[in-house]
Every structure is written in structure tokens, then in C-alpha cells.
N, CA, C, O and CB atoms as a CASP TS submission, in Angstrom:
PFRMAT TS
TARGET T0000
AUTHOR 0000-0000-0000
METHOD Language model
MODEL 1
PARENT N/A
ATOM      1  N   MET     1     100.894  93.709 121.980  1.00  0.00           N
ATOM      2  CA  MET     1     100.175  92.447 122.105  1.00  0.00           C
ATOM      3  C   MET     1     100.127  92.038 123.576  1.00  0.00           C
ATOM      4  O   MET     1     101.084  92.253 124.320  1.00  0.00           O
ATOM      5  CB  MET     1     100.846  91.338 121.245  1.00  0.00           C
ATOM      6  N   LYS     2      99.032  91.462 123.977  1.00  0.00           N
ATOM      7  CA  LYS     2      98.878  90.967 125.340  1.00  0.00           C
ATOM      8  C   LYS     2      99.655  89.671 125.504  1.00  0.00           C
ATOM      9  O   LYS     2      99.928  88.963 124.535  1.00  0.00           O
ATOM     10  CB  LYS     2      97.389  90.754 125.686  1.00  0.00           C
ATOM     11  N   ARG     3     100.001  89.379 126.732  1.00  0.00           N
ATOM     12  CA  ARG     3     100.801  88.189 127.016  1.00  0.00           C
ATOM     13  C   ARG     3     100.078  87.338 128.059  1.00  0.00           C
ATOM     14  O   ARG     3      99.480  87.862 128.998  1.00  0.00           O
ATOM     15  CB  ARG     3     102.228  88.579 127.511  1.00  0.00           C
ATOM     16  N   ILE     4     100.145  86.012 127.877  1.00  0.00           N
ATOM     17  CA  ILE     4      99.610  85.080 128.862  1.00  0.00           C
ATOM     18  C   ILE     4     100.701  84.049 129.146  1.00  0.00           C
ATOM     19  O   ILE     4     101.356  83.549 128.231  1.00  0.00           O
ATOM     20  CB  ILE     4      98.279  84.394 128.355  1.00  0.00           C
ATOM     21  N   VAL     5     100.883  83.740 130.426  1.00  0.00           N
ATOM     22  CA  VAL     5     101.894  82.772 130.850  1.00  0.00           C
ATOM     23  C   VAL     5     101.161  81.574 131.447  1.00  0.00           C
ATOM     24  O   VAL     5     100.285  81.726 132.298  1.00  0.00           O
ATOM     25  CB  VAL     5     102.905  83.403 131.886  1.00  0.00           C
ATOM     26  N   ILE     6     101.535  80.382 130.988  1.00  0.00           N
ATOM     27  CA  ILE     6     100.919  79.153 131.484  1.00  0.00           C
ATOM     28  C   ILE     6     101.985  78.357 132.222  1.00  0.00           C
ATOM     29  O   ILE     6     102.995  77.968 131.636  1.00  0.00           O
ATOM     30  CB  ILE     6     100.290  78.313 130.318  1.00  0.00           C
ATOM     31  N   ASP     7     101.757  78.116 133.509  1.00  0.00           N
ATOM     32  CA  ASP     7     102.678  77.360 134.352  1.00  0.00           C
ATOM     33  C   ASP     7     102.376  75.874 134.169  1.00  0.00           C
ATOM     34  O   ASP     7     101.300  75.402 134.538  1.00  0.00           O
ATOM     35  CB  ASP     7     102.554  77.785 135.860  1.00  0.00           C
ATOM     36  N   PHE     8     103.321  75.152 133.606  1.00  0.00           N
ATOM     37  CA  PHE     8     103.120  73.741 133.281  1.00  0.00           C
ATOM     38  C   PHE     8     103.726  72.799 134.312  1.00  0.00           C
ATOM     39  O   PHE     8     103.858  71.606 134.036  1.00  0.00           O
ATOM     40  CB  PHE     8     103.702  73.443 131.931  1.00  0.00           C
ATOM     41  N   GLN     9     104.100  73.294 135.490  1.00  0.00           N
ATOM     42  CA  GLN     9     104.712  72.428 136.495  1.00  0.00           C
ATOM     43  C   GLN     9     103.801  71.279 136.907  1.00  0.00           C
ATOM     44  O   GLN     9     104.276  70.200 137.261  1.00  0.00           O
ATOM     45  CB  GLN     9     105.088  73.238 137.712  1.00  0.00           C
ATOM     46  N   SER    10     102.504  71.511 136.861  1.00  0.00           N
ATOM     47  CA  SER    10     101.566  70.456 137.266  1.00  0.00           C
ATOM     48  C   SER    10     101.592  69.271 136.310  1.00  0.00           C
ATOM     49  O   SER    10     101.124  68.188 136.659  1.00  0.00           O
ATOM     50  CB  SER    10     100.152  71.013 137.348  1.00  0.00           C
ATOM     51  N   ALA    11     102.129  69.460 135.120  1.00  0.00           N
ATOM     52  CA  ALA    11     102.191  68.375 134.143  1.00  0.00           C
ATOM     53  C   ALA    11     103.567  67.717 134.098  1.00  0.00           C
ATOM     54  O   ALA    11     103.787  66.800 133.307  1.00  0.00           O
ATOM     55  CB  ALA    11     101.829  68.896 132.766  1.00  0.00           C
ATOM     56  N   GLN    12     104.484  68.170 134.929  1.00  0.00           N
ATOM     57  CA  GLN    12     105.817  67.576 134.953  1.00  0.00           C
ATOM     58  C   GLN    12     105.833  66.367 135.886  1.00  0.00           C
ATOM     59  O   GLN    12     105.032  66.299 136.819  1.00  0.00           O
ATOM     60  CB  GLN    12     106.872  68.618 135.396  1.00  0.00           C
ATOM     61  N   GLY    13     106.708  65.440 135.654  1.00  0.00           N
ATOM     62  CA  GLY    13     106.821  64.244 136.479  1.00  0.00           C
ATOM     63  C   GLY    13     105.777  63.218 136.096  1.00  0.00           C
ATOM     64  O   GLY    13     105.234  63.233 134.991  1.00  0.00           O
ATOM     65  N   GLU    14     105.513  62.333 137.029  1.00  0.00           N
ATOM     66  CA  GLU    14     104.546  61.263 136.780  1.00  0.00           C
ATOM     67  C   GLU    14     103.132  61.797 136.521  1.00  0.00           C
ATOM     68  O   GLU    14     102.310  61.111 135.913  1.00  0.00           O
ATOM     69  CB  GLU    14     104.523  60.307 137.961  1.00  0.00           C
ATOM     70  N   SER    15     102.856  62.998 136.976  1.00  0.00           N
ATOM     71  CA  SER    15     101.524  63.588 136.792  1.00  0.00           C
ATOM     72  C   SER    15     101.188  63.838 135.332  1.00  0.00           C
ATOM     73  O   SER    15     100.018  64.022 134.994  1.00  0.00           O
ATOM     74  CB  SER    15     101.424  64.886 137.555  1.00  0.00           C
ATOM     75  N   SER    16     102.183  63.848 134.464  1.00  0.00           N
ATOM     76  CA  SER    16     101.913  64.131 133.053  1.00  0.00           C
ATOM     77  C   SER    16     101.065  63.046 132.392  1.00  0.00           C
ATOM     78  O   SER    16     100.476  63.275 131.336  1.00  0.00           O
ATOM     79  CB  SER    16     103.220  64.285 132.299  1.00  0.00           C
ATOM     80  N   HIS    17     101.002  61.872 133.008  1.00  0.00           N
ATOM     81  CA  HIS    17     100.263  60.757 132.416  1.00  0.00           C
ATOM     82  C   HIS    17      98.904  60.518 133.078  1.00  0.00           C
ATOM     83  O   HIS    17      98.161  59.622 132.677  1.00  0.00           O
ATOM     84  CB  HIS    17     101.091  59.501 132.503  1.00  0.00           C
ATOM     85  N   ARG    18      98.587  61.325 134.093  1.00  0.00           N
ATOM     86  CA  ARG    18      97.312  61.128 134.793  1.00  0.00           C
ATOM     87  C   ARG    18      96.915  62.415 135.519  1.00  0.00           C
ATOM     88  O   ARG    18      97.705  63.354 135.612  1.00  0.00           O
ATOM     89  CB  ARG    18      97.410  59.943 135.799  1.00  0.00           C
ATOM     90  N   GLY    19      95.710  62.445 136.021  1.00  0.00           N
ATOM     91  CA  GLY    19      95.244  63.521 136.883  1.00  0.00           C
ATOM     92  C   GLY    19      95.439  64.919 136.337  1.00  0.00           C
ATOM     93  O   GLY    19      95.161  65.195 135.170  1.00  0.00           O
ATOM     94  N   ILE    20      95.925  65.801 137.208  1.00  0.00           N
ATOM     95  CA  ILE    20      96.038  67.215 136.878  1.00  0.00           C
ATOM     96  C   ILE    20      96.999  67.456 135.710  1.00  0.00           C
ATOM     97  O   ILE    20      96.786  68.376 134.921  1.00  0.00           O
ATOM     98  CB  ILE    20      96.500  67.997 138.097  1.00  0.00           C
ATOM     99  N   GLY    21      98.038  66.653 135.592  1.00  0.00           N
ATOM    100  CA  GLY    21      98.980  66.814 134.490  1.00  0.00           C
ATOM    101  C   GLY    21      98.344  66.524 133.138  1.00  0.00           C
ATOM    102  O   GLY    21      98.543  67.265 132.176  1.00  0.00           O
ATOM    103  N   LYS    22      97.589  65.457 133.075  1.00  0.00           N
ATOM    104  CA  LYS    22      96.889  65.107 131.840  1.00  0.00           C
ATOM    105  C   LYS    22      95.845  66.166 131.499  1.00  0.00           C
ATOM    106  O   LYS    22      95.674  66.531 130.336  1.00  0.00           O
ATOM    107  CB  LYS    22      96.224  63.724 131.968  1.00  0.00           C
ATOM    108  N   TYR    23      95.150  66.655 132.522  1.00  0.00           N
ATOM    109  CA  TYR    23      94.153  67.707 132.330  1.00  0.00           C
ATOM    110  C   TYR    23      94.822  68.989 131.811  1.00  0.00           C
ATOM    111  O   TYR    23      94.311  69.625 130.889  1.00  0.00           O
ATOM    112  CB  TYR    23      93.400  67.987 133.657  1.00  0.00           C
ATOM    113  N   THR    24      95.957  69.365 132.400  1.00  0.00           N
ATOM    114  CA  THR    24      96.683  70.568 131.980  1.00  0.00           C
ATOM    115  C   THR    24      97.060  70.482 130.512  1.00  0.00           C
ATOM    116  O   THR    24      96.849  71.433 129.760  1.00  0.00           O
ATOM    117  CB  THR    24      97.941  70.768 132.837  1.00  0.00           C
ATOM    118  N   LEU    25      97.618  69.349 130.094  1.00  0.00           N
ATOM    119  CA  LEU    25      98.014  69.183 128.697  1.00  0.00           C
ATOM    120  C   LEU    25      96.806  69.202 127.767  1.00  0.00           C
ATOM    121  O   LEU    25      96.871  69.799 126.692  1.00  0.00           O
ATOM    122  CB  LEU    25      98.787  67.878 128.519  1.00  0.00           C
ATOM    123  N   SER    26      95.713  68.566 128.156  1.00  0.00           N
ATOM    124  CA  SER    26      94.498  68.555 127.335  1.00  0.00           C
ATOM    125  C   SER    26      93.902  69.951 127.197  1.00  0.00           C
ATOM    126  O   SER    26      93.503  70.360 126.106  1.00  0.00           O
ATOM    127  CB  SER    26      93.462  67.607 127.935  1.00  0.00           C
ATOM    128  N   LEU    27      93.845  70.675 128.303  1.00  0.00           N
ATOM    129  CA  LEU    27      93.317  72.033 128.279  1.00  0.00           C
ATOM    130  C   LEU    27      94.177  72.934 127.403  1.00  0.00           C
ATOM    131  O   LEU    27      93.656  73.717 126.609  1.00  0.00           O
ATOM    132  CB  LEU    27      93.233  72.599 129.697  1.00  0.00           C
ATOM    133  N   PHE    28      95.485  72.823 127.548  1.00  0.00           N
ATOM    134  CA  PHE    28      96.406  73.618 126.749  1.00  0.00           C
ATOM    135  C   PHE    28      96.241  73.307 125.262  1.00  0.00           C
ATOM    136  O   PHE    28      96.197  74.218 124.436  1.00  0.00           O
ATOM    137  CB  PHE    28      97.852  73.363 127.189  1.00  0.00           C
ATOM    138  N   THR    29      96.150  72.031 124.925  1.00  0.00           N
ATOM    139  CA  THR    29      95.987  71.619 123.531  1.00  0.00           C
ATOM    140  C   THR    29      94.723  72.219 122.922  1.00  0.00           C
ATOM    141  O   THR    29      94.721  72.615 121.757  1.00  0.00           O
ATOM    142  CB  THR    29      95.945  70.093 123.429  1.00  0.00           C
ATOM    143  N   ALA    30      93.659  72.287 123.702  1.00  0.00           N
ATOM    144  CA  ALA    30      92.395  72.841 123.208  1.00  0.00           C
ATOM    145  C   ALA    30      92.427  74.365 123.117  1.00  0.00           C
ATOM    146  O   ALA    30      91.863  74.941 122.186  1.00  0.00           O
ATOM    147  CB  ALA    30      91.251  72.408 124.111  1.00  0.00           C
ATOM    148  N   LEU    31      93.076  75.015 124.067  1.00  0.00           N
ATOM    149  CA  LEU    31      93.044  76.478 124.132  1.00  0.00           C
ATOM    150  C   LEU    31      94.113  77.185 123.306  1.00  0.00           C
ATOM    151  O   LEU    31      93.891  78.305 122.845  1.00  0.00           O
ATOM    152  CB  LEU    31      93.180  76.901 125.540  1.00  0.00           C
ATOM    153  N   ILE    32      95.253  76.560 123.113  1.00  0.00           N
ATOM    154  CA  ILE    32      96.379  77.267 122.488  1.00  0.00           C
ATOM    155  C   ILE    32      96.060  77.798 121.089  1.00  0.00           C
ATOM    156  O   ILE    32      96.476  78.915 120.782  1.00  0.00           O
ATOM    157  CB  ILE    32      97.575  76.348 122.410  1.00  0.00           C
ATOM    158  N   PRO    33      95.359  77.082 120.234  1.00  0.00           N
ATOM    159  CA  PRO    33      95.071  77.666 118.916  1.00  0.00           C
ATOM    160  C   PRO    33      94.253  78.960 119.006  1.00  0.00           C
ATOM    161  O   PRO    33      94.428  79.862 118.187  1.00  0.00           O
ATOM    162  CB  PRO    33      94.325  76.656 118.059  1.00  0.00           C
ATOM    163  N   VAL    34      93.372  79.047 119.988  1.00  0.00           N
ATOM    164  CA  VAL    34      92.554  80.245 120.178  1.00  0.00           C
ATOM    165  C   VAL    34      93.381  81.357 120.826  1.00  0.00           C
ATOM    166  O   VAL    34      93.352  82.502 120.373  1.00  0.00           O
ATOM    167  CB  VAL    34      91.313  79.923 121.044  1.00  0.00           C
ATOM    168  N   LEU    35      94.104  81.022 121.868  1.00  0.00           N
ATOM    169  CA  LEU    35      94.900  82.019 122.586  1.00  0.00           C
ATOM    170  C   LEU    35      96.004  82.624 121.728  1.00  0.00           C
ATOM    171  O   LEU    35      96.279  83.820 121.819  1.00  0.00           O
ATOM    172  CB  LEU    35      95.507  81.399 123.818  1.00  0.00           C
ATOM    173  N   ALA    36      96.632  81.806 120.900  1.00  0.00           N
ATOM    174  CA  ALA    36      97.786  82.262 120.116  1.00  0.00           C
ATOM    175  C   ALA    36      97.415  83.325 119.085  1.00  0.00           C
ATOM    176  O   ALA    36      98.290  84.030 118.581  1.00  0.00           O
ATOM    177  CB  ALA    36      98.429  81.083 119.414  1.00  0.00           C
ATOM    178  N   ARG    37      96.131  83.446 118.770  1.00  0.00           N
ATOM    179  CA  ARG    37      95.709  84.483 117.820  1.00  0.00           C
ATOM    180  C   ARG    37      95.803  85.884 118.414  1.00  0.00           C
ATOM    181  O   ARG    37      96.157  86.834 117.716  1.00  0.00           O
ATOM    182  CB  ARG    37      94.283  84.220 117.360  1.00  0.00           C
ATOM    183  N   ASP    38      95.487  86.014 119.705  1.00  0.00           N
ATOM    184  CA  ASP    38      95.396  87.327 120.342  1.00  0.00           C
ATOM    185  C   ASP    38      96.446  87.592 121.417  1.00  0.00           C
ATOM    186  O   ASP    38      96.580  88.720 121.890  1.00  0.00           O
ATOM    187  CB  ASP    38      94.053  87.483 120.939  1.00  0.00           C
ATOM    188  N   TYR    39      97.186  86.559 121.802  1.00  0.00           N
ATOM    189  CA  TYR    39      98.128  86.695 122.900  1.00  0.00           C
ATOM    190  C   TYR    39      99.501  86.153 122.526  1.00  0.00           C
ATOM    191  O   TYR    39      99.628  85.251 121.699  1.00  0.00           O
ATOM    192  CB  TYR    39      97.605  85.981 124.132  1.00  0.00           C
ATOM    193  N   GLU    40     100.512  86.717 123.147  1.00  0.00           N
ATOM    194  CA  GLU    40     101.834  86.094 123.138  1.00  0.00           C
ATOM    195  C   GLU    40     101.768  85.061 124.257  1.00  0.00           C
ATOM    196  O   GLU    40     101.562  85.422 125.416  1.00  0.00           O
ATOM    197  CB  GLU    40     103.033  87.160 123.347  1.00  0.00           C
ATOM    198  N   VAL    41     101.938  83.796 123.934  1.00  0.00           N
ATOM    199  CA  VAL    41     101.791  82.720 124.911  1.00  0.00           C
ATOM    200  C   VAL    41     103.175  82.222 125.323  1.00  0.00           C
ATOM    201  O   VAL    41     104.011  81.896 124.481  1.00  0.00           O
ATOM    202  CB  VAL    41     100.935  81.556 124.332  1.00  0.00           C
ATOM    203  N   ILE    42     103.397  82.171 126.635  1.00  0.00           N
ATOM    204  CA  ILE    42     104.651  81.670 127.178  1.00  0.00           C
ATOM    205  C   ILE    42     104.320  80.499 128.097  1.00  0.00           C
ATOM    206  O   ILE    42     103.477  80.622 128.986  1.00  0.00           O
ATOM    207  CB  ILE    42     105.441  82.795 127.942  1.00  0.00           C
ATOM    208  N   VAL    43     104.979  79.370 127.883  1.00  0.00           N
ATOM    209  CA  VAL    43     104.790  78.176 128.690  1.00  0.00           C
ATOM    210  C   VAL    43     105.993  78.043 129.622  1.00  0.00           C
ATOM    211  O   VAL    43     107.139  78.075 129.173  1.00  0.00           O
ATOM    212  CB  VAL    43     104.618  76.902 127.794  1.00  0.00           C
ATOM    213  N   LEU    44     105.730  77.894 130.917  1.00  0.00           N
ATOM    214  CA  LEU    44     106.805  77.755 131.907  1.00  0.00           C
ATOM    215  C   LEU    44     106.952  76.312 132.348  1.00  0.00           C
ATOM    216  O   LEU    44     105.972  75.647 132.686  1.00  0.00           O
ATOM    217  CB  LEU    44     106.539  78.649 133.123  1.00  0.00           C
ATOM    218  N   LEU    45     108.188  75.837 132.340  1.00  0.00           N
ATOM    219  CA  LEU    45     108.533  74.526 132.877  1.00  0.00           C
ATOM    220  C   LEU    45     109.613  74.719 133.929  1.00  0.00           C
ATOM    221  O   LEU    45     110.461  75.602 133.798  1.00  0.00           O
ATOM    222  CB  LEU    45     109.010  73.551 131.748  1.00  0.00           C
ATOM    223  N   SER    46     109.588  73.905 134.963  1.00  0.00           N
ATOM    224  CA  SER    46     110.612  73.975 135.989  1.00  0.00           C
ATOM    225  C   SER    46     111.803  73.114 135.577  1.00  0.00           C
ATOM    226  O   SER    46     111.637  71.955 135.198  1.00  0.00           O
ATOM    227  CB  SER    46     110.051  73.523 137.357  1.00  0.00           C
ATOM    228  N   GLY    47     112.991  73.680 135.652  1.00  0.00           N
ATOM    229  CA  GLY    47     114.208  72.928 135.338  1.00  0.00           C
ATOM    230  C   GLY    47     114.783  72.237 136.552  1.00  0.00           C
ATOM    231  O   GLY    47     115.760  71.498 136.428  1.00  0.00           O
ATOM    232  N   ASN    48     114.207  72.455 137.727  1.00  0.00           N
ATOM    233  CA  ASN    48     114.742  71.893 138.960  1.00  0.00           C
ATOM    234  C   ASN    48     114.390  70.426 139.173  1.00  0.00           C
ATOM    235  O   ASN    48     115.168  69.677 139.764  1.00  0.00           O
ATOM    236  CB  ASN    48     114.251  72.687 140.117  1.00  0.00           C
ATOM    237  N   PHE    49     113.237  70.021 138.700  1.00  0.00           N
ATOM    238  CA  PHE    49     112.755  68.679 139.005  1.00  0.00           C
ATOM    239  C   PHE    49     112.372  67.927 137.730  1.00  0.00           C
ATOM    240  O   PHE    49     111.986  68.534 136.730  1.00  0.00           O
ATOM    241  CB  PHE    49     111.556  68.750 139.954  1.00  0.00           C
ATOM    242  N   PHE    50     112.486  66.609 137.779  1.00  0.00           N
ATOM    243  CA  PHE    50     112.045  65.723 136.697  1.00  0.00           C
ATOM    244  C   PHE    50     112.639  66.080 135.335  1.00  0.00           C
ATOM    245  O   PHE    50     111.885  66.283 134.383  1.00  0.00           O
ATOM    246  CB  PHE    50     110.544  65.752 136.605  1.00  0.00           C
ATOM    247  N   PRO    51     113.957  66.163 135.211  1.00  0.00           N
ATOM    248  CA  PRO    51     114.537  66.570 133.926  1.00  0.00           C
ATOM    249  C   PRO    51     114.155  65.650 132.757  1.00  0.00           C
ATOM    250  O   PRO    51     113.947  66.131 131.643  1.00  0.00           O
ATOM    251  CB  PRO    51     116.039  66.617 134.049  1.00  0.00           C
ATOM    252  N   ASP    52     114.060  64.344 132.995  1.00  0.00           N
ATOM    253  CA  ASP    52     113.679  63.430 131.912  1.00  0.00           C
ATOM    254  C   ASP    52     112.245  63.670 131.466  1.00  0.00           C
ATOM    255  O   ASP    52     111.958  63.682 130.269  1.00  0.00           O
ATOM    256  CB  ASP    52     113.849  61.974 132.355  1.00  0.00           C
ATOM    257  N   HIS    53     111.353  63.860 132.413  1.00  0.00           N
ATOM    258  CA  HIS    53     109.954  64.124 132.077  1.00  0.00           C
ATOM    259  C   HIS    53     109.798  65.500 131.423  1.00  0.00           C
ATOM    260  O   HIS    53     108.919  65.701 130.585  1.00  0.00           O
ATOM    261  CB  HIS    53     109.075  64.032 133.338  1.00  0.00           C
ATOM    262  N   THR    54     110.650  66.430 131.810  1.00  0.00           N
ATOM    263  CA  THR    54     110.575  67.769 131.231  1.00  0.00           C
ATOM    264  C   THR    54     110.885  67.717 129.738  1.00  0.00           C
ATOM    265  O   THR    54     110.227  68.390 128.944  1.00  0.00           O
ATOM    266  CB  THR    54     111.549  68.728 131.949  1.00  0.00           C
ATOM    267  N   VAL    55     111.876  66.928 129.354  1.00  0.00           N
ATOM    268  CA  VAL    55     112.218  66.772 127.934  1.00  0.00           C
ATOM    269  C   VAL    55     111.054  66.129 127.190  1.00  0.00           C
ATOM    270  O   VAL    55     110.703  66.563 126.093  1.00  0.00           O
ATOM    271  CB  VAL    55     113.506  65.918 127.763  1.00  0.00           C
ATOM    272  N   GLU    56     110.455  65.099 127.780  1.00  0.00           N
ATOM    273  CA  GLU    56     109.298  64.425 127.161  1.00  0.00           C
ATOM    274  C   GLU    56     108.118  65.386 127.023  1.00  0.00           C
ATOM    275  O   GLU    56     107.477  65.439 125.974  1.00  0.00           O
ATOM    276  CB  GLU    56     108.878  63.190 127.994  1.00  0.00           C
ATOM    277  N   LEU    57     107.835  66.135 128.071  1.00  0.00           N
ATOM    278  CA  LEU    57     106.721  67.080 128.048  1.00  0.00           C
ATOM    279  C   LEU    57     106.966  68.187 127.034  1.00  0.00           C
ATOM    280  O   LEU    57     106.048  68.585 126.318  1.00  0.00           O
ATOM    281  CB  LEU    57     106.499  67.679 129.436  1.00  0.00           C
ATOM    282  N   ARG    58     108.185  68.683 126.966  1.00  0.00           N
ATOM    283  CA  ARG    58     108.530  69.717 125.980  1.00  0.00           C
ATOM    284  C   ARG    58     108.249  69.197 124.576  1.00  0.00           C
ATOM    285  O   ARG    58     107.724  69.934 123.743  1.00  0.00           O
ATOM    286  CB  ARG    58     110.021  70.143 126.115  1.00  0.00           C
ATOM    287  N   GLY    59     108.591  67.939 124.300  1.00  0.00           N
ATOM    288  CA  GLY    59     108.310  67.339 122.994  1.00  0.00           C
ATOM    289  C   GLY    59     106.827  67.297 122.689  1.00  0.00           C
ATOM    290  O   GLY    59     106.415  67.583 121.565  1.00  0.00           O
ATOM    291  N   LYS    60     106.010  66.939 123.690  1.00  0.00           N
ATOM    292  CA  LYS    60     104.557  66.908 123.499  1.00  0.00           C
ATOM    293  C   LYS    60     104.017  68.306 123.200  1.00  0.00           C
ATOM    294  O   LYS    60     103.180  68.485 122.315  1.00  0.00           O
ATOM    295  CB  LYS    60     103.861  66.327 124.745  1.00  0.00           C
ATOM    296  N   ILE    61     104.508  69.287 123.948  1.00  0.00           N
ATOM    297  CA  ILE    61     104.033  70.653 123.766  1.00  0.00           C
ATOM    298  C   ILE    61     104.426  71.182 122.388  1.00  0.00           C
ATOM    299  O   ILE    61     103.642  71.871 121.734  1.00  0.00           O
ATOM    300  CB  ILE    61     104.591  71.567 124.866  1.00  0.00           C
ATOM    301  N   GLU    62     105.634  70.859 121.954  1.00  0.00           N
ATOM    302  CA  GLU    62     106.125  71.379 120.670  1.00  0.00           C
ATOM    303  C   GLU    62     105.370  70.823 119.475  1.00  0.00           C
ATOM    304  O   GLU    62     105.428  71.408 118.393  1.00  0.00           O
ATOM    305  CB  GLU    62     107.590  71.068 120.517  1.00  0.00           C
ATOM    306  N   THR    63     104.656  69.698 119.639  1.00  0.00           N
ATOM    307  CA  THR    63     103.909  69.130 118.515  1.00  0.00           C
ATOM    308  C   THR    63     102.641  69.921 118.196  1.00  0.00           C
ATOM    309  O   THR    63     102.055  69.753 117.126  1.00  0.00           O
ATOM    310  CB  THR    63     103.546  67.689 118.813  1.00  0.00           C
ATOM    311  N   ILE    64     102.219  70.782 119.124  1.00  0.00           N
ATOM    312  CA  ILE    64     101.018  71.593 118.915  1.00  0.00           C
ATOM    313  C   ILE    64     101.356  72.717 117.942  1.00  0.00           C
ATOM    314  O   ILE    64     102.310  73.464 118.160  1.00  0.00           O
ATOM    315  CB  ILE    64     100.474  72.168 120.268  1.00  0.00           C
ATOM    316  N   GLN    65     100.593  72.836 116.892  1.00  0.00           N
ATOM    317  CA  GLN    65     100.875  73.813 115.837  1.00  0.00           C
ATOM    318  C   GLN    65     100.322  75.181 116.195  1.00  0.00           C
ATOM    319  O   GLN    65      99.196  75.521 115.834  1.00  0.00           O
ATOM    320  CB  GLN    65     100.289  73.347 114.505  1.00  0.00           C
ATOM    321  N   ALA    66     101.114  75.955 116.900  1.00  0.00           N
ATOM    322  CA  ALA    66     100.722  77.318 117.260  1.00  0.00           C
ATOM    323  C   ALA    66     101.988  78.094 117.609  1.00  0.00           C
ATOM    324  O   ALA    66     103.051  77.509 117.814  1.00  0.00           O
ATOM    325  CB  ALA    66      99.699  77.329 118.459  1.00  0.00           C
ATOM    326  N   ASN    67     101.861  79.391 117.672  1.00  0.00           N
ATOM    327  CA  ASN    67     102.991  80.247 117.964  1.00  0.00           C
ATOM    328  C   ASN    67     103.059  80.524 119.468  1.00  0.00           C
ATOM    329  O   ASN    67     102.231  81.264 120.001  1.00  0.00           O
ATOM    330  CB  ASN    67     102.892  81.562 117.169  1.00  0.00           C
ATOM    331  N   PHE    68     104.026  79.943 120.142  1.00  0.00           N
ATOM    332  CA  PHE    68     104.220  80.182 121.560  1.00  0.00           C
ATOM    333  C   PHE    68     105.669  79.905 121.921  1.00  0.00           C
ATOM    334  O   PHE    68     106.418  79.330 121.132  1.00  0.00           O
ATOM    335  CB  PHE    68     103.268  79.311 122.403  1.00  0.00           C
ATOM    336  N   GLN    69     106.053  80.317 123.109  1.00  0.00           N
ATOM    337  CA  GLN    69     107.424  80.187 123.577  1.00  0.00           C
ATOM    338  C   GLN    69     107.442  79.265 124.794  1.00  0.00           C
ATOM    339  O   GLN    69     106.583  79.380 125.669  1.00  0.00           O
ATOM    340  CB  GLN    69     108.033  81.579 123.921  1.00  0.00           C
ATOM    341  N   ILE    70     108.408  78.356 124.858  1.00  0.00           N
ATOM    342  CA  ILE    70     108.574  77.491 126.025  1.00  0.00           C
ATOM    343  C   ILE    70     109.819  77.965 126.777  1.00  0.00           C
ATOM    344  O   ILE    70     110.900  78.080 126.200  1.00  0.00           O
ATOM    345  CB  ILE    70     108.698  75.971 125.608  1.00  0.00           C
ATOM    346  N   THR    71     109.648  78.238 128.069  1.00  0.00           N
ATOM    347  CA  THR    71     110.742  78.711 128.899  1.00  0.00           C
ATOM    348  C   THR    71     110.925  77.780 130.079  1.00  0.00           C
ATOM    349  O   THR    71     109.967  77.458 130.782  1.00  0.00           O
ATOM    350  CB  THR    71     110.490  80.146 129.375  1.00  0.00           C
ATOM    351  N   THR    72     112.161  77.346 130.295  1.00  0.00           N
ATOM    352  CA  THR    72     112.480  76.542 131.465  1.00  0.00           C
ATOM    353  C   THR    72     113.194  77.430 132.467  1.00  0.00           C
ATOM    354  O   THR    72     114.181  78.081 132.128  1.00  0.00           O
ATOM    355  CB  THR    72     113.351  75.305 131.089  1.00  0.00           C
ATOM    356  N   TRP    73     112.707  77.461 133.686  1.00  0.00           N
ATOM    357  CA  TRP    73     113.300  78.304 134.716  1.00  0.00           C
ATOM    358  C   TRP    73     113.810  77.415 135.853  1.00  0.00           C
ATOM    359  O   TRP    73     113.310  76.311 136.068  1.00  0.00           O
ATOM    360  CB  TRP    73     112.269  79.349 135.243  1.00  0.00           C
ATOM    361  N   ASN    74     114.785  77.905 136.554  1.00  0.00           N
ATOM    362  CA  ASN    74     115.355  77.192 137.696  1.00  0.00           C
ATOM    363  C   ASN    74     115.205  78.045 138.951  1.00  0.00           C
ATOM    364  O   ASN    74     115.810  79.109 139.080  1.00  0.00           O
ATOM    365  CB  ASN    74     116.849  76.842 137.445  1.00  0.00           C
ATOM    366  N   GLY    75     114.394  77.555 139.856  1.00  0.00           N
ATOM    367  CA  GLY    75     114.184  78.254 141.115  1.00  0.00           C
ATOM    368  C   GLY    75     115.270  77.910 142.118  1.00  0.00           C
ATOM    369  O   GLY    75     116.134  77.074 141.854  1.00  0.00           O
ATOM    370  N   VAL    76     115.217  78.551 143.248  1.00  0.00           N
ATOM    371  CA  VAL    76     116.163  78.289 144.319  1.00  0.00           C
ATOM    372  C   VAL    76     115.825  76.941 144.963  1.00  0.00           C
ATOM    373  O   VAL    76     114.666  76.674 145.280  1.00  0.00           O
ATOM    374  CB  VAL    76     116.141  79.435 145.373  1.00  0.00           C
ATOM    375  N   THR    77     116.830  76.104 145.152  1.00  0.00           N
ATOM    376  CA  THR    77     116.603  74.809 145.786  1.00  0.00           C
ATOM    377  C   THR    77     117.326  74.768 147.125  1.00  0.00           C
ATOM    378  O   THR    77     118.265  75.532 147.350  1.00  0.00           O
ATOM    379  CB  THR    77     117.079  73.651 144.872  1.00  0.00           C
ATOM    380  N   PRO    78     116.890  73.876 148.016  1.00  0.00           N
ATOM    381  CA  PRO    78     117.530  73.801 149.342  1.00  0.00           C
ATOM    382  C   PRO    78     118.998  73.405 149.249  1.00  0.00           C
ATOM    383  O   PRO    78     119.675  73.299 150.272  1.00  0.00           O
ATOM    384  CB  PRO    78     116.791  72.804 150.230  1.00  0.00           C
TER
END
């Protein structure tokens, strides 16, 4: 099976309620039912920043009825 990875960092933090974050979530909501039929879908969230918003965003993503995996990664910080 083919795999597609969606980087959701643009929807983390205050951006999740406006602008690019809102657009990212809307686009994902529309595309995931189609993508999940032919692809293994992996959603990436950053664990380094906005931990409270990350939990909220994860909850929003999990409400979408499709087969996908959510992965939180931690990059190198200063």
C-alpha cells in the first residue's frame, strides 16, 4: 500500500482557529475519506511546541471517521 504523510504543524497553536491552520484542518477533513481508501495516511504533529493545542488538535483529528495514524514527533530544540 502507498503511504502519504501530512504535516499538521501549521494547524498547531493559535493558527488552528484561523488562517493556514483552519485551512489545513478543512482540507484534511475533505480529503481524508478519499485518501484513506488507497493510502496509508500518517498525520504528523510536533511535540515540541503548543502541547495544550496539540491535545485539542489531536481530538479534532480523531473525530474524522477514517483509517489513519497520528504521530507526534519531537525535534531537536535549542
